[in-house]
N, C-alpha and C positions, 0 to 999 in steps of 0.2 A: 822530655828532651825535645828540643826544637828541630824540625826537619822541613826540607823543601819537598812538597809532595804534589804530584799531578794525579788526577783521577780520570778513569773512564766510567761512564754510567751506561749500563746495558741491561737487557732483560733476556737472558738466554738459558735454555735448558743445559747447554754445555758452553762454558766460556772459553774452552780450548781454541775454538776457531777465531775468537777475538784476538788473543795474543799471537796466534800463528799468522793470521791474515795481516796483522799490523806489526809484524816482526821488525821490519826496517824502521818504522816510526818509533817503536819501543826502544830499539837500540839507540836511536838519537836522543830520545827523552831521558834515557838512563845516564847520558853524559851531562845533563843539565839538572836532574832532580835526584834527590836522595832515595825516594821511593816512588813507585807507581802502583796505585791501587785500582783494581777493577771492581766497581760496586755493582753487584748483580741483583737487580730488582725483579727477577722473574716471578717470584711469589707475590708480587704486588699487582700482577696483571689480573684483569677481569676475565671471566669465562674460561679460565685455564685451571687445570688440576694442579694443586700445589705439589712441589717436589722437595724431598728432604736433601739438603746440602750440608756439607761440613761448613760451619760458620766462616772460618778463615782458612784459606789455603795458601801455602807458600809455593810459588812457582820457581823462583830463584831468589838470590840475595836482595834484589831490588823490587821484584814483581810479586804482588799478592792479589788474591781474589777474596772479597768479602761478600758473602751471601746473606740476604735478609729474609726472615721468615714472614714478616708482616710489616704493616705501616709503623707500628710502635717501635720496632727494632731500628728501622731506618730513621725515624724521628730522633731516637736516642743518640744515634751515631752522628747525624747531620746538624743537630741543634747547637753543638758547641765547637763546630769546625768551620773554617773558611774554606769552602770547596770551589776549586776551579776544575772543571771537568770537560773532557771530550765526550760528547753526547751521541750515542748510537742507539736510536730509539724509533719505533714505529709510531704512526699517527692514527691508526684505526682505533675504534672504541675499546679494544682490549687493553690498550696502553693509556687510556684516559686517566685512570687513577694514579699512574706513575707521574704523568705530567702535573697533575693536581698536587701530589705530595711534594714534588720537587719545588714547585712554586711557593711553598710555605717557607722556604729558607733562602737565604741570600747566596744562591749558588750561581756562579758565572758559567755559562754554557758555551761550548765551542763545537762547531760542526766542521767536519772535513769532507769535502766533496772533490776528491782528486782522482776520480776514475774516468770521467768524461765518456762513459759508455752510453749507448742508445738503450733506453729502458722504458719503464712504465710511467704513465701519467699519474699524477696524484688524484685527479678527478676521474669520474666514471664515464665511459661511453657506452650507452645502452645499445645492445645489438639484439633485436627481437629474435634472431635466429637461435640465440643461446639464452633466451630470457629466463627459462626455468632452470637450466643446468648451471647458470652462472650467478645464482642468487647470492651466494656467499661473497663473491667478488663485488657485486653491486652494494651489498651491505657495508663492506669494508671501505671501498672507495667513495661511496656516497656520503660518508661522514666527514670528508676532508674540509668542506666549507664550514661545517659546524666546528671543527677543530680550530680553524683560523678565527672564527668568531670568538671562541673562548680565549684565544691568545690576545685578541684585540681588547677583550674585556679584562685582561690581566688575571684570568682564572688559571690559565696555563702560561708557562714561561716563554719568553722569546729567546732568541739566540744572540749572544753578545758578539760573537765573531764567527764568520764563515770563511774557511779557506776553500777557494774554488779554482779549478783548473780550466774550466770551459769559459772562454771570454764572452761567448754569446749569452750564457746564463748570467755572468757577472754584469754585463751591460744591461740585461733585462731587469735585474734586481735594482740596479742603481738608477735606472730611468723609469721605474714603476711609479704609478700614481701616488702610492703611499710615501715614497721617498720625496717626490715633488712637494707634497703637502707638508712634509716634515721640515723642508727648507724654510717655510714661512711660519709653521707652527710646530717647532721642535719638541715642545712639551707633550704633544699627542702620542709620539712613539708608536706609529702605526705599522711600520715595517717589521716583518718577522726577524730580519737580520739587521742588527745595528750597524755592522761593518763587514765589508767583504774585501778580502785580500787575495790577490792572484798568486797561485803556486803552480808548479809543474805537476803533471799527473804522476801517479805512483808507478806508471809504466816507464817513465823516464828514470826513476830511481832503480827500478828492477833491471833495466837495460844496463845501467852503469855498474850495478852490482855484479851482473854476470860477466860483463866485459873485463872487469877488474879481477874476478876470481875464477873464471872458467875459460876453457878453450873450446871454440865451436868445432863440432865434429862434422856436421852436415852429411850424415850418413843415412838419415831416415827421412821418410815422409810421415808426418804426423797428422792424424785425423783427430781434431778436437771435438769430442763427443758432447752433444746435447741430446738427452734421451727423448725419444718419440713421445712418451707420456710425461713430459715435464710438468711438475706441479702447477706452474703458472698457467700452462695451457689447460690443465684439468679444471682449475678454478674458474676458468672463463668459458670453456666449451664442453665440460662434462667428460665422461669416460670415452676413451678412444676406441675405435673399431680395431679389433685384433687382426682382421684380414687386411685392413689398410696398413697396419703396422708391419705385417709380414711382407707385403709388397714393397713398402718403403725400404726395409732392410735388405730385401733381395736386390733391388735396384742400386742401393748404396754399395753393397758388396761387389756387384759387377763393376761399378764405376771405380772403386778403389783398386780393384785388381787390375783394371786397364791402365790406370795411372802408374801403378807399381810396375807393370810390364813394360811400358814405354820408357820409363826412367831407370829401369833395372835397379830398383831400390825398394826395400821392404816398407810396408805401411804399418805403423804402430797406432794403436788406439789409446788416446788419453781420455779415459772414462771419467765422466762427471762424478765428483765425490758423492753426490746424493743419488746416483744411479745404481740401483740394486738389481737391475734387470739381468736375467740369465738367458736372454734370447740367443738362439743359435748363431746369430750374426757374429757375436763376440768370440765364438770358438774358432773362427777362421783367421784371426789376426792376433798378434802379440799385444797384450794389454800392458801398458806402461806401469811401472812400479815406482816412478818418480813423479814429481809435480809437473803440471801442465806448463808452467813458465819455463822450467828447465828443458822440457821436451821441445818447446818452440824454439828456444835458443839453439838447441843441438840439431834442429831439422834443416833440411834444404827447402822443403815445400810444406806449407801449412794448409790443410783442407778443413773446412768447417761448415756447419749449417748456420748457427748463430751462437756466439759466445763473446763476452767482453774480453776474454783472454786473447782474442785475435789482435787486440790493440798492442800486445807485446810484439807480435809479428810485424805490425805497422812500424813501431819504433825501431825495430831491428831491420826494417826494409826487406823482409822476407818475401818470397814468392807466395802469394795467397790465392787459393782457389775456393770459391764459394759453391756450395751445393744447395739447390733449392728443389722443392717438391710441393705440389698442392696437397699432398697427403699429410704435410706438417700442420695443416689447419690455418685458420685466419690469423690467430694471434702470433704464433711463431713465424708464420710467413711474412707478416707485416714487419716484424723486427729484422728478419732476414733481408727484406727488401731495403730497409733504411740503411743497413750497414753497407750493402752493395752500392747504393746510390751515393752515400756520403763519402765512401772511400774509392769509388770507381773501380771495383774489383771485377776480375774475371769470374763469371758465374755460369754454372751448367744446370739445366733442368733435367734431372735424372729420370723424370717420367716420360721424356721424349727421346727421340733418336738424336745422337750427337756424334761428331767426329773428333777423334783425338790424334793429333799429329804433333810429335815432340817439337819439331822445329817451329811450327806455327804457334804452338802453345807457349813456348819459351819467349817468343817475340811479344805475345800478348801479355804474359806475366811481367816481363821486364818493363814493358810500356806502362802497365798499370801502376808500377811503383811511383811513377811521376805524379800520380793522383794523390799520393799519401800526404804531400807537403802541406796542403791547406789544412787538413785535419790535424796534422802534427803541430803546425804553427799556432792554430787557434784553440786547440783543445787538449793537446798532450804535452806541448813544450812551449807554452805561452810566456814563460818566465825565464827565458834564456837558458843558461847552463846551471841554474841553481837547483840543488837537491830539494825536492819537495819536503821530505821528512826533516832534513836539517833546518830548513827555513821555518817550518811549523814549530819545531822545538824551540828555536831561538826567539821567535816572536812571542810565543806563549810565555817564555821565561821573562822577557824584557817588559812585556805589556801588563802582565798580571802579578808578577812576583818581585817587584821592586821593594826590597827590605821586608818582604812578607815570609812568614814561616807557618807551618802547621804542626799539629801534635798527633803522633801516632795513636 
């Protein structure tokens, strides 16, 4: 039977986070496509212990997960299908076999970069301070140039279409040397992205979803938690000092209690999903049982150290307080600084003495909201009032599926 099918290609121990994280997009895709298949290539990774999966999992009437045990199973599946896929995949050596296998078939790949967060560079910056403790990170990041070489040699696939919410990145790609060369020698196909289309960020879609379906309560102050021993920090700086961790959480507790006191409002902790810490700090506050996005929507004030989730607060023009500390280390501290500078946020160094006056703080917080506009207009809402997920679904359907069908 003929069907209109869109695929995701991923490599995850658990695919649940894929369809939960992309729930708004999947909802829109469900309106345009008969079925959505998540192809999980985790067992095709290198240097990873294989995991036993059920071959095919039904999530709902339209959404399915297909897990592959090896290269042969994927070949059997892909060889007689025309696959157009949203590609969510790493680029370090553990994923090299997956890129190589995908390139054997005429699979059209789509990437979605609609978060516009401040994050990691693809290339490595060597810091001699952490030379030995960060060797794994150097290994992973150090291979990016080799990855690009393999795409240029057509050993690995390129991306047919990129949806990008950050105008600066879109401009950088379109004005790159490779794109300029392709204008005169189009047959070379040097660029990793064949085409780039502007979309709004996912935070725009989330904001509209909450505004349509929820009522703001503004009864809480929410602390968006990024744990002290975050894996990204550990991979770059090694094991954290437990004494420094205790000092950080002591200072953070004092700061949050002072904010709670002057605003006569409770502070809730939105704990990071991957944070399994049972540090005593968490015993002094209510831990949220709902998602961070919902907590931010319901809050009056958002406090954080570093988290892309704060961009929800930017879209909603919430009062935002940044907390910084040298105890967070160089890596987390650098991302913290970039968010503060890019958004013009009110920030407190909890290692030092500070004054908290509600009247003066409110003036500063309301004034800082004026700084959000540039970030919103160039990185979060660069495509007017268009839904990111709806536009992505419509363009994929019109560009790749004119009269085309697939077989289940």
